[in-house]
PyMOL Python script that loads the backbone (N, CA, C, O; Angstrom):
from pymol import cmd

cmd.read_pdbstr("""\
ATOM      1  N   UNK A   1      -4.629  11.895  12.624  1.00  0.00           N
ATOM      2  CA  UNK A   1      -6.003  11.962  12.213  1.00  0.00           C
ATOM      3  C   UNK A   1      -6.716  10.625  12.405  1.00  0.00           C
ATOM      4  O   UNK A   1      -7.847  10.590  12.889  1.00  0.00           O
ATOM      5  N   UNK A   2      -6.048   9.509  12.022  1.00  0.00           N
ATOM      6  CA  UNK A   2      -6.657   8.189  12.118  1.00  0.00           C
ATOM      7  C   UNK A   2      -5.671   7.222  12.745  1.00  0.00           C
ATOM      8  O   UNK A   2      -4.459   7.377  12.602  1.00  0.00           O
ATOM      9  N   UNK A   3      -6.190   6.235  13.430  1.00  0.00           N
ATOM     10  CA  UNK A   3      -5.355   5.152  13.939  1.00  0.00           C
ATOM     11  C   UNK A   3      -5.500   3.986  12.968  1.00  0.00           C
ATOM     12  O   UNK A   3      -6.579   3.407  12.832  1.00  0.00           O
ATOM     13  N   UNK A   4      -4.435   3.658  12.316  1.00  0.00           N
ATOM     14  CA  UNK A   4      -4.424   2.589  11.322  1.00  0.00           C
ATOM     15  C   UNK A   4      -3.858   1.345  12.008  1.00  0.00           C
ATOM     16  O   UNK A   4      -2.644   1.148  12.041  1.00  0.00           O
ATOM     17  N   UNK A   5      -4.736   0.515  12.551  1.00  0.00           N
ATOM     18  CA  UNK A   5      -4.283  -0.535  13.472  1.00  0.00           C
ATOM     19  C   UNK A   5      -4.573  -1.954  12.985  1.00  0.00           C
ATOM     20  O   UNK A   5      -4.899  -2.820  13.797  1.00  0.00           O
ATOM     21  N   UNK A   6      -4.465  -2.206  11.720  1.00  0.00           N
ATOM     22  CA  UNK A   6      -4.744  -3.545  11.195  1.00  0.00           C
ATOM     23  C   UNK A   6      -3.528  -4.469  11.207  1.00  0.00           C
ATOM     24  O   UNK A   6      -3.679  -5.689  11.137  1.00  0.00           O
ATOM     25  N   UNK A   7      -2.348  -3.910  11.294  1.00  0.00           N
ATOM     26  CA  UNK A   7      -1.144  -4.749  11.337  1.00  0.00           C
ATOM     27  C   UNK A   7      -1.037  -5.390  12.721  1.00  0.00           C
ATOM     28  O   UNK A   7      -1.287  -4.744  13.738  1.00  0.00           O
ATOM     29  N   UNK A   8      -0.661  -6.680  12.742  1.00  0.00           N
ATOM     30  CA  UNK A   8      -0.513  -7.405  14.006  1.00  0.00           C
ATOM     31  C   UNK A   8       0.873  -7.231  14.606  1.00  0.00           C
ATOM     32  O   UNK A   8       1.051  -7.397  15.813  1.00  0.00           O
ATOM     33  N   UNK A   9       1.843  -6.904  13.789  1.00  0.00           N
ATOM     34  CA  UNK A   9       3.219  -6.705  14.231  1.00  0.00           C
ATOM     35  C   UNK A   9       3.702  -5.362  13.692  1.00  0.00           C
ATOM     36  O   UNK A   9       2.899  -4.522  13.287  1.00  0.00           O
ATOM     37  N   UNK A  10       4.994  -5.171  13.690  1.00  0.00           N
ATOM     38  CA  UNK A  10       5.549  -3.867  13.336  1.00  0.00           C
ATOM     39  C   UNK A  10       5.367  -3.517  11.860  1.00  0.00           C
ATOM     40  O   UNK A  10       5.435  -4.381  10.986  1.00  0.00           O
ATOM     41  N   UNK A  11       5.138  -2.241  11.608  1.00  0.00           N
ATOM     42  CA  UNK A  11       5.072  -1.696  10.249  1.00  0.00           C
ATOM     43  C   UNK A  11       6.480  -1.265   9.872  1.00  0.00           C
ATOM     44  O   UNK A  11       7.120  -0.507  10.601  1.00  0.00           O
ATOM     45  N   UNK A  12       6.956  -1.743   8.743  1.00  0.00           N
ATOM     46  CA  UNK A  12       8.331  -1.440   8.345  1.00  0.00           C
ATOM     47  C   UNK A  12       8.424  -0.455   7.190  1.00  0.00           C
ATOM     48  O   UNK A  12       9.441   0.222   7.036  1.00  0.00           O
ATOM     49  N   UNK A  13       7.371  -0.365   6.369  1.00  0.00           N
ATOM     50  CA  UNK A  13       7.425   0.508   5.206  1.00  0.00           C
ATOM     51  C   UNK A  13       6.120   1.275   5.029  1.00  0.00           C
ATOM     52  O   UNK A  13       5.035   0.732   5.233  1.00  0.00           O
ATOM     53  N   UNK A  14       6.239   2.545   4.647  1.00  0.00           N
ATOM     54  CA  UNK A  14       5.096   3.394   4.324  1.00  0.00           C
ATOM     55  C   UNK A  14       5.403   4.142   3.033  1.00  0.00           C
ATOM     56  O   UNK A  14       6.550   4.512   2.784  1.00  0.00           O
ATOM     57  N   UNK A  15       4.378   4.366   2.210  1.00  0.00           N
ATOM     58  CA  UNK A  15       4.564   5.146   0.987  1.00  0.00           C
ATOM     59  C   UNK A  15       3.250   5.838   0.636  1.00  0.00           C
ATOM     60  O   UNK A  15       2.208   5.189   0.538  1.00  0.00           O
ATOM     61  N   UNK A  16       3.302   7.154   0.448  1.00  0.00           N
ATOM     62  CA  UNK A  16       2.131   7.907   0.011  1.00  0.00           C
ATOM     63  C   UNK A  16       2.047   7.890  -1.511  1.00  0.00           C
ATOM     64  O   UNK A  16       3.068   7.880  -2.198  1.00  0.00           O
ATOM     65  N   UNK A  17       0.822   7.886  -2.031  1.00  0.00           N
ATOM     66  CA  UNK A  17       0.627   7.957  -3.483  1.00  0.00           C
ATOM     67  C   UNK A  17       1.045   9.334  -3.974  1.00  0.00           C
ATOM     68  O   UNK A  17       1.214  10.263  -3.185  1.00  0.00           O
ATOM     69  N   UNK A  18       1.211   9.456  -5.290  1.00  0.00           N
ATOM     70  CA  UNK A  18       1.671  10.712  -5.870  1.00  0.00           C
ATOM     71  C   UNK A  18       0.721  11.871  -5.611  1.00  0.00           C
ATOM     72  O   UNK A  18       1.159  13.017  -5.520  1.00  0.00           O
ATOM     73  N   UNK A  19      -0.579  11.591  -5.489  1.00  0.00           N
ATOM     74  CA  UNK A  19      -1.554  12.648  -5.215  1.00  0.00           C
ATOM     75  C   UNK A  19      -1.888  12.769  -3.735  1.00  0.00           C
ATOM     76  O   UNK A  19      -2.778  13.536  -3.369  1.00  0.00           O
ATOM     77  N   UNK A  20      -1.185  12.021  -2.869  1.00  0.00           N
ATOM     78  CA  UNK A  20      -1.362  12.037  -1.416  1.00  0.00           C
ATOM     79  C   UNK A  20      -2.766  11.638  -0.965  1.00  0.00           C
ATOM     80  O   UNK A  20      -3.199  12.034   0.117  1.00  0.00           O
ATOM     81  N   UNK A  21      -3.475  10.868  -1.770  1.00  0.00           N
ATOM     82  CA  UNK A  21      -4.814  10.400  -1.387  1.00  0.00           C
ATOM     83  C   UNK A  21      -4.785   9.012  -0.764  1.00  0.00           C
ATOM     84  O   UNK A  21      -5.719   8.625  -0.061  1.00  0.00           O
ATOM     85  N   UNK A  22      -3.714   8.258  -1.018  1.00  0.00           N
ATOM     86  CA  UNK A  22      -3.614   6.888  -0.526  1.00  0.00           C
ATOM     87  C   UNK A  22      -2.291   6.684   0.204  1.00  0.00           C
ATOM     88  O   UNK A  22      -1.291   7.338  -0.090  1.00  0.00           O
ATOM     89  N   UNK A  23      -2.310   5.759   1.164  1.00  0.00           N
ATOM     90  CA  UNK A  23      -1.108   5.392   1.904  1.00  0.00           C
ATOM     91  C   UNK A  23      -0.950   3.883   1.828  1.00  0.00           C
ATOM     92  O   UNK A  23      -1.902   3.140   2.069  1.00  0.00           O
ATOM     93  N   UNK A  24       0.238   3.435   1.496  1.00  0.00           N
ATOM     94  CA  UNK A  24       0.563   2.020   1.440  1.00  0.00           C
ATOM     95  C   UNK A  24       1.372   1.687   2.685  1.00  0.00           C
ATOM     96  O   UNK A  24       2.366   2.355   2.973  1.00  0.00           O
ATOM     97  N   UNK A  25       0.956   0.656   3.432  1.00  0.00           N
ATOM     98  CA  UNK A  25       1.714   0.234   4.615  1.00  0.00           C
ATOM     99  C   UNK A  25       2.026  -1.244   4.507  1.00  0.00           C
ATOM    100  O   UNK A  25       1.192  -2.035   4.065  1.00  0.00           O
ATOM    101  N   UNK A  26       3.227  -1.614   4.912  1.00  0.00           N
ATOM    102  CA  UNK A  26       3.682  -2.996   4.821  1.00  0.00           C
ATOM    103  C   UNK A  26       4.272  -3.403   6.160  1.00  0.00           C
ATOM    104  O   UNK A  26       5.091  -2.684   6.733  1.00  0.00           O
ATOM    105  N   UNK A  27       3.852  -4.557   6.653  1.00  0.00           N
ATOM    106  CA  UNK A  27       4.369  -5.068   7.919  1.00  0.00           C
ATOM    107  C   UNK A  27       5.650  -5.857   7.735  1.00  0.00           C
ATOM    108  O   UNK A  27       6.094  -6.109   6.615  1.00  0.00           O
ATOM    109  N   UNK A  28       6.235  -6.241   8.866  1.00  0.00           N
ATOM    110  CA  UNK A  28       7.470  -7.023   8.833  1.00  0.00           C
ATOM    111  C   UNK A  28       7.169  -8.477   8.472  1.00  0.00           C
ATOM    112  O   UNK A  28       6.032  -8.804   8.134  1.00  0.00           O
ATOM    113  N   UNK A  29       8.175  -9.353   8.539  1.00  0.00           N
ATOM    114  CA  UNK A  29       8.014 -10.754   8.150  1.00  0.00           C
ATOM    115  C   UNK A  29       7.020 -11.495   9.037  1.00  0.00           C
ATOM    116  O   UNK A  29       6.345 -12.410   8.565  1.00  0.00           O
ATOM    117  N   UNK A  30       6.914 -11.124  10.296  1.00  0.00           N
ATOM    118  CA  UNK A  30       5.934 -11.758  11.184  1.00  0.00           C
ATOM    119  C   UNK A  30       4.512 -11.340  10.826  1.00  0.00           C
ATOM    120  O   UNK A  30       3.584 -12.142  10.935  1.00  0.00           O
ATOM    121  N   UNK A  31       4.337 -10.114  10.408  1.00  0.00           N
ATOM    122  CA  UNK A  31       3.014  -9.589  10.057  1.00  0.00           C
ATOM    123  C   UNK A  31       2.579 -10.085   8.684  1.00  0.00           C
ATOM    124  O   UNK A  31       1.501 -10.664   8.549  1.00  0.00           O
ATOM    125  N   UNK A  32       3.394  -9.868   7.675  1.00  0.00           N
ATOM    126  CA  UNK A  32       3.133 -10.370   6.332  1.00  0.00           C
ATOM    127  C   UNK A  32       1.964  -9.733   5.613  1.00  0.00           C
ATOM    128  O   UNK A  32       1.422 -10.328   4.682  1.00  0.00           O
ATOM    129  N   UNK A  33       1.554  -8.524   6.022  1.00  0.00           N
ATOM    130  CA  UNK A  33       0.386  -7.886   5.413  1.00  0.00           C
ATOM    131  C   UNK A  33       0.756  -6.570   4.745  1.00  0.00           C
ATOM    132  O   UNK A  33       1.677  -5.870   5.168  1.00  0.00           O
ATOM    133  N   UNK A  34       0.016  -6.256   3.697  1.00  0.00           N
ATOM    134  CA  UNK A  34       0.149  -4.989   2.999  1.00  0.00           C
ATOM    135  C   UNK A  34      -1.245  -4.375   2.900  1.00  0.00           C
ATOM    136  O   UNK A  34      -2.200  -5.060   2.533  1.00  0.00           O
ATOM    137  N   UNK A  35      -1.366  -3.089   3.225  1.00  0.00           N
ATOM    138  CA  UNK A  35      -2.647  -2.391   3.171  1.00  0.00           C
ATOM    139  C   UNK A  35      -2.523  -1.122   2.351  1.00  0.00           C
ATOM    140  O   UNK A  35      -1.476  -0.475   2.350  1.00  0.00           O
ATOM    141  N   UNK A  36      -3.588  -0.767   1.656  1.00  0.00           N
ATOM    142  CA  UNK A  36      -3.716   0.540   1.019  1.00  0.00           C
ATOM    143  C   UNK A  36      -4.840   1.260   1.741  1.00  0.00           C
ATOM    144  O   UNK A  36      -5.961   0.758   1.816  1.00  0.00           O
ATOM    145  N   UNK A  37      -4.538   2.435   2.270  1.00  0.00           N
ATOM    146  CA  UNK A  37      -5.469   3.224   3.085  1.00  0.00           C
ATOM    147  C   UNK A  37      -5.929   4.466   2.340  1.00  0.00           C
ATOM    148  O   UNK A  37      -5.148   5.096   1.627  1.00  0.00           O
ATOM    149  N   UNK A  38      -7.194   4.812   2.508  1.00  0.00           N
ATOM    150  CA  UNK A  38      -7.727   6.074   2.006  1.00  0.00           C
ATOM    151  C   UNK A  38      -7.417   7.135   3.060  1.00  0.00           C
ATOM    152  O   UNK A  38      -7.897   7.035   4.189  1.00  0.00           O
ATOM    153  N   UNK A  39      -6.633   8.136   2.713  1.00  0.00           N
ATOM    154  CA  UNK A  39      -6.214   9.156   3.670  1.00  0.00           C
ATOM    155  C   UNK A  39      -7.374  10.059   4.089  1.00  0.00           C
ATOM    156  O   UNK A  39      -7.352  10.603   5.192  1.00  0.00           O
ATOM    157  N   UNK A  40      -8.378  10.229   3.243  1.00  0.00           N
ATOM    158  CA  UNK A  40      -9.491  11.122   3.549  1.00  0.00           C
ATOM    159  C   UNK A  40     -10.362  10.598   4.684  1.00  0.00           C
ATOM    160  O   UNK A  40     -10.861  11.382   5.491  1.00  0.00           O
ATOM    161  N   UNK A  41     -10.555   9.262   4.758  1.00  0.00           N
ATOM    162  CA  UNK A  41     -11.457   8.731   5.777  1.00  0.00           C
ATOM    163  C   UNK A  41     -10.845   7.645   6.658  1.00  0.00           C
ATOM    164  O   UNK A  41     -11.496   7.191   7.599  1.00  0.00           O
ATOM    165  N   UNK A  42      -9.618   7.216   6.381  1.00  0.00           N
ATOM    166  CA  UNK A  42      -8.945   6.204   7.188  1.00  0.00           C
ATOM    167  C   UNK A  42      -9.372   4.784   6.907  1.00  0.00           C
ATOM    168  O   UNK A  42      -8.984   3.882   7.649  1.00  0.00           O
ATOM    169  N   UNK A  43     -10.157   4.540   5.865  1.00  0.00           N
ATOM    170  CA  UNK A  43     -10.630   3.202   5.534  1.00  0.00           C
ATOM    171  C   UNK A  43      -9.624   2.446   4.673  1.00  0.00           C
ATOM    172  O   UNK A  43      -8.820   3.043   3.956  1.00  0.00           O
ATOM    173  N   UNK A  44      -9.688   1.130   4.760  1.00  0.00           N
ATOM    174  CA  UNK A  44      -8.834   0.276   3.937  1.00  0.00           C
ATOM    175  C   UNK A  44      -9.432   0.190   2.540  1.00  0.00           C
ATOM    176  O   UNK A  44     -10.603  -0.153   2.376  1.00  0.00           O
ATOM    177  N   UNK A  45      -8.632   0.500   1.547  1.00  0.00           N
ATOM    178  CA  UNK A  45      -9.044   0.391   0.141  1.00  0.00           C
ATOM    179  C   UNK A  45      -8.792  -1.026  -0.363  1.00  0.00           C
ATOM    180  O   UNK A  45      -9.611  -1.593  -1.087  1.00  0.00           O
ATOM    181  N   UNK A  46      -7.646  -1.596   0.029  1.00  0.00           N
ATOM    182  CA  UNK A  46      -7.273  -2.933  -0.410  1.00  0.00           C
ATOM    183  C   UNK A  46      -6.278  -3.524   0.581  1.00  0.00           C
ATOM    184  O   UNK A  46      -5.585  -2.793   1.290  1.00  0.00           O
ATOM    185  N   UNK A  47      -6.213  -4.846   0.625  1.00  0.00           N
ATOM    186  CA  UNK A  47      -5.239  -5.512   1.489  1.00  0.00           C
ATOM    187  C   UNK A  47      -4.763  -6.797   0.822  1.00  0.00           C
ATOM    188  O   UNK A  47      -5.429  -7.343  -0.057  1.00  0.00           O
ATOM    189  N   UNK A  48      -3.597  -7.267   1.258  1.00  0.00           N
ATOM    190  CA  UNK A  48      -3.007  -8.465   0.677  1.00  0.00           C
ATOM    191  C   UNK A  48      -2.091  -9.102   1.712  1.00  0.00           C
ATOM    192  O   UNK A  48      -1.277  -8.417   2.332  1.00  0.00           O
ATOM    193  N   UNK A  49      -2.224 -10.409   1.898  1.00  0.00           N
ATOM    194  CA  UNK A  49      -1.255 -11.158   2.701  1.00  0.00           C
ATOM    195  C   UNK A  49      -0.100 -11.506   1.771  1.00  0.00           C
ATOM    196  O   UNK A  49      -0.237 -12.356   0.891  1.00  0.00           O
ATOM    197  N   UNK A  50       1.028 -10.852   1.968  1.00  0.00           N
ATOM    198  CA  UNK A  50       2.135 -10.999   1.021  1.00  0.00           C
ATOM    199  C   UNK A  50       3.127 -12.092   1.397  1.00  0.00           C
ATOM    200  O   UNK A  50       3.908 -12.528   0.550  1.00  0.00           O
ATOM    201  N   UNK A  51       3.113 -12.541   2.641  1.00  0.00           N
ATOM    202  CA  UNK A  51       4.031 -13.594   3.075  1.00  0.00           C
ATOM    203  C   UNK A  51       3.199 -14.785   3.526  1.00  0.00           C
ATOM    204  O   UNK A  51       2.345 -14.578   4.388  1.00  0.00           O
ATOM    205  N   UNK A  52       3.352 -15.969   3.052  1.00  0.00           N
ATOM    206  CA  UNK A  52       4.315 -16.429   2.051  1.00  0.00           C
ATOM    207  C   UNK A  52       3.758 -16.463   0.634  1.00  0.00           C
ATOM    208  O   UNK A  52       4.439 -16.940  -0.274  1.00  0.00           O
ATOM    209  N   UNK A  53       2.542 -15.971   0.416  1.00  0.00           N
ATOM    210  CA  UNK A  53       1.910 -16.129  -0.903  1.00  0.00           C
ATOM    211  C   UNK A  53       2.620 -15.378  -2.027  1.00  0.00           C
ATOM    212  O   UNK A  53       2.665 -15.874  -3.153  1.00  0.00           O
ATOM    213  N   UNK A  54       3.175 -14.199  -1.756  1.00  0.00           N
ATOM    214  CA  UNK A  54       3.833 -13.408  -2.796  1.00  0.00           C
ATOM    215  C   UNK A  54       5.347 -13.395  -2.599  1.00  0.00           C
ATOM    216  O   UNK A  54       6.105 -13.605  -3.547  1.00  0.00           O
ATOM    217  N   UNK A  55       5.779 -13.150  -1.371  1.00  0.00           N
ATOM    218  CA  UNK A  55       7.211 -13.079  -1.050  1.00  0.00           C
ATOM    219  C   UNK A  55       7.544 -14.069   0.055  1.00  0.00           C
ATOM    220  O   UNK A  55       6.672 -14.448   0.837  1.00  0.00           O
ATOM    221  N   UNK A  56       8.791 -14.485   0.124  1.00  0.00           N
ATOM    222  CA  UNK A  56       9.228 -15.362   1.213  1.00  0.00           C
ATOM    223  C   UNK A  56       9.673 -14.570   2.436  1.00  0.00           C
ATOM    224  O   UNK A  56       9.753 -15.118   3.536  1.00  0.00           O
ATOM    225  N   UNK A  57       9.959 -13.293   2.253  1.00  0.00           N
ATOM    226  CA  UNK A  57      10.317 -12.403   3.367  1.00  0.00           C
ATOM    227  C   UNK A  57       9.750 -11.024   3.085  1.00  0.00           C
ATOM    228  O   UNK A  57       9.299 -10.746   1.974  1.00  0.00           O
ATOM    229  N   UNK A  58       9.772 -10.165   4.089  1.00  0.00           N
ATOM    230  CA  UNK A  58       9.180  -8.828   3.956  1.00  0.00           C
ATOM    231  C   UNK A  58       9.942  -7.991   2.925  1.00  0.00           C
ATOM    232  O   UNK A  58      11.169  -8.060   2.862  1.00  0.00           O
ATOM    233  N   UNK A  59       9.227  -7.203   2.118  1.00  0.00           N
ATOM    234  CA  UNK A  59       9.895  -6.294   1.173  1.00  0.00           C
ATOM    235  C   UNK A  59      10.774  -5.281   1.910  1.00  0.00           C
ATOM    236  O   UNK A  59      10.535  -4.974   3.078  1.00  0.00           O
ATOM    237  N   UNK A  60      11.766  -4.779   1.232  1.00  0.00           N
ATOM    238  CA  UNK A  60      12.679  -3.800   1.824  1.00  0.00           C
ATOM    239  C   UNK A  60      12.421  -2.386   1.340  1.00  0.00           C
ATOM    240  O   UNK A  60      12.969  -1.432   1.891  1.00  0.00           O
ATOM    241  N   UNK A  61      11.586  -2.241   0.305  1.00  0.00           N
ATOM    242  CA  UNK A  61      11.242  -0.905  -0.182  1.00  0.00           C
ATOM    243  C   UNK A  61       9.894  -0.965  -0.896  1.00  0.00           C
ATOM    244  O   UNK A  61       9.461  -2.022  -1.357  1.00  0.00           O
ATOM    245  N   UNK A  62       9.247   0.192  -0.975  1.00  0.00           N
ATOM    246  CA  UNK A  62       7.951   0.316  -1.657  1.00  0.00           C
ATOM    247  C   UNK A  62       7.961   1.558  -2.526  1.00  0.00           C
ATOM    248  O   UNK A  62       8.597   2.555  -2.185  1.00  0.00           O
ATOM    249  N   UNK A  63       7.265   1.502  -3.640  1.00  0.00           N
ATOM    250  CA  UNK A  63       7.069   2.680  -4.472  1.00  0.00           C
ATOM    251  C   UNK A  63       5.781   2.489  -5.269  1.00  0.00           C
ATOM    252  O   UNK A  63       5.458   1.380  -5.693  1.00  0.00           O
ATOM    253  N   UNK A  64       5.063   3.570  -5.463  1.00  0.00           N
ATOM    254  CA  UNK A  64       3.853   3.515  -6.272  1.00  0.00           C
ATOM    255  C   UNK A  64       4.248   3.423  -7.734  1.00  0.00           C
ATOM    256  O   UNK A  64       5.236   4.025  -8.155  1.00  0.00           O
ATOM    257  N   UNK A  65       3.480   2.672  -8.509  1.00  0.00           N
ATOM    258  CA  UNK A  65       3.783   2.463  -9.914  1.00  0.00           C
ATOM    259  C   UNK A  65       3.347   3.591 -10.814  1.00  0.00           C
ATOM    260  O   UNK A  65       3.704   3.597 -11.992  1.00  0.00           O
ATOM    261  N   UNK A  66       2.590   4.547 -10.311  1.00  0.00           N
ATOM    262  CA  UNK A  66       2.135   5.649 -11.135  1.00  0.00           C
ATOM    263  C   UNK A  66       0.721   5.435 -11.628  1.00  0.00           C
ATOM    264  O   UNK A  66       0.037   4.498 -11.214  1.00  0.00           O
ATOM    265  N   UNK A  67       0.296   6.304 -12.507  1.00  0.00           N
ATOM    266  CA  UNK A  67      -1.074   6.279 -13.002  1.00  0.00           C
ATOM    267  C   UNK A  67      -1.208   5.371 -14.219  1.00  0.00           C
ATOM    268  O   UNK A  67      -0.270   5.208 -14.999  1.00  0.00           O
ATOM    269  N   UNK A  68      -2.389   4.787 -14.363  1.00  0.00           N
ATOM    270  CA  UNK A  68      -2.683   3.967 -15.547  1.00  0.00           C
ATOM    271  C   UNK A  68      -2.751   4.868 -16.774  1.00  0.00           C
ATOM    272  O   UNK A  68      -3.092   6.046 -16.673  1.00  0.00           O
ATOM    273  N   UNK A  69      -2.430   4.317 -17.903  1.00  0.00           N
ATOM    274  CA  UNK A  69      -2.452   5.069 -19.158  1.00  0.00           C
ATOM    275  C   UNK A  69      -3.747   4.774 -19.917  1.00  0.00           C
ATOM    276  O   UNK A  69      -4.302   3.681 -19.803  1.00  0.00           O
ATOM    277  N   UNK A  70      -4.220   5.742 -20.681  1.00  0.00           N
ATOM    278  CA  UNK A  70      -5.373   5.488 -21.550  1.00  0.00           C
ATOM    279  C   UNK A  70      -4.878   4.873 -22.868  1.00  0.00           C
ATOM    280  O   UNK A  70      -3.689   4.588 -23.013  1.00  0.00           O
ATOM    281  N   UNK A  71      -5.774   4.674 -23.806  1.00  0.00           N
ATOM    282  CA  UNK A  71      -5.406   3.984 -25.048  1.00  0.00           C
ATOM    283  C   UNK A  71      -4.413   4.772 -25.904  1.00  0.00           C
ATOM    284  O   UNK A  71      -3.792   4.202 -26.802  1.00  0.00           O
ATOM    285  N   UNK A  72      -4.254   6.081 -25.640  1.00  0.00           N
ATOM    286  CA  UNK A  72      -3.269   6.885 -26.372  1.00  0.00           C
ATOM    287  C   UNK A  72      -1.969   7.070 -25.595  1.00  0.00           C
ATOM    288  O   UNK A  72      -1.079   7.806 -26.022  1.00  0.00           O
ATOM    289  N   UNK A  73      -1.869   6.390 -24.441  1.00  0.00           N
ATOM    290  CA  UNK A  73      -0.650   6.481 -23.647  1.00  0.00           C
ATOM    291  C   UNK A  73      -0.592   7.658 -22.702  1.00  0.00           C
ATOM    292  O   UNK A  73       0.465   7.937 -22.136  1.00  0.00           O
ATOM    293  N   UNK A  74      -1.703   8.362 -22.513  1.00  0.00           N
ATOM    294  CA  UNK A  74      -1.732   9.508 -21.605  1.00  0.00           C
ATOM    295  C   UNK A  74      -2.077   9.043 -20.184  1.00  0.00           C
ATOM    296  O   UNK A  74      -2.804   8.067 -20.001  1.00  0.00           O
ATOM    297  N   UNK A  75      -1.543   9.756 -19.180  1.00  0.00           N
ATOM    298  CA  UNK A  75      -1.867   9.433 -17.795  1.00  0.00           C
ATOM    299  C   UNK A  75      -3.344   9.677 -17.523  1.00  0.00           C
ATOM    300  O   UNK A  75      -3.947  10.604 -18.063  1.00  0.00           O
ATOM    301  N   UNK A  76      -3.922   8.814 -16.664  1.00  0.00           N
ATOM    302  CA  UNK A  76      -5.295   8.996 -16.194  1.00  0.00           C
ATOM    303  C   UNK A  76      -5.253   9.300 -14.702  1.00  0.00           C
ATOM    304  O   UNK A  76      -4.169   9.446 -14.138  1.00  0.00           O
ATOM    305  N   UNK A  77      -6.395   9.396 -14.060  1.00  0.00           N
ATOM    306  CA  UNK A  77      -6.441   9.614 -12.616  1.00  0.00           C
ATOM    307  C   UNK A  77      -6.505   8.291 -11.857  1.00  0.00           C
ATOM    308  O   UNK A  77      -6.619   8.292 -10.631  1.00  0.00           O
ATOM    309  N   UNK A  78      -6.433   7.166 -12.561  1.00  0.00           N
ATOM    310  CA  UNK A  78      -6.490   5.841 -11.942  1.00  0.00           C
ATOM    311  C   UNK A  78      -5.083   5.276 -11.762  1.00  0.00           C
ATOM    312  O   UNK A  78      -4.187   5.516 -12.572  1.00  0.00           O
ATOM    313  N   UNK A  79      -4.914   4.514 -10.669  1.00  0.00           N
ATOM    314  CA  UNK A  79      -3.625   3.846 -10.414  1.00  0.00           C
ATOM    315  C   UNK A  79      -3.610   2.511 -11.085  1.00  0.00           C
ATOM    316  O   UNK A  79      -2.619   1.786 -10.996  1.00  0.00           O
TER     317      UNK A  79
END
""", "prot")
cmd.dss("prot")
cmd.show_as("cartoon", "prot")
cmd.util.cbc("prot")
cmd.orient("prot")
């Protein structure tokens, strides 16, 4: 559907959100970038240069943290 071409080097990890609305992509150690994509329109929701600012090497796995909780501890529709 969309060409997601912001990574400069190879993409090593992909993870869809629990509701399949977002896609997380992470590049290798040479790329050092992480993107969150909106699946409906192919736009970047957020990005982060993770190497060397967060990690010294590329992550080996990804997982979504789940939904934010409200003040009573119930799940919301926000990540």
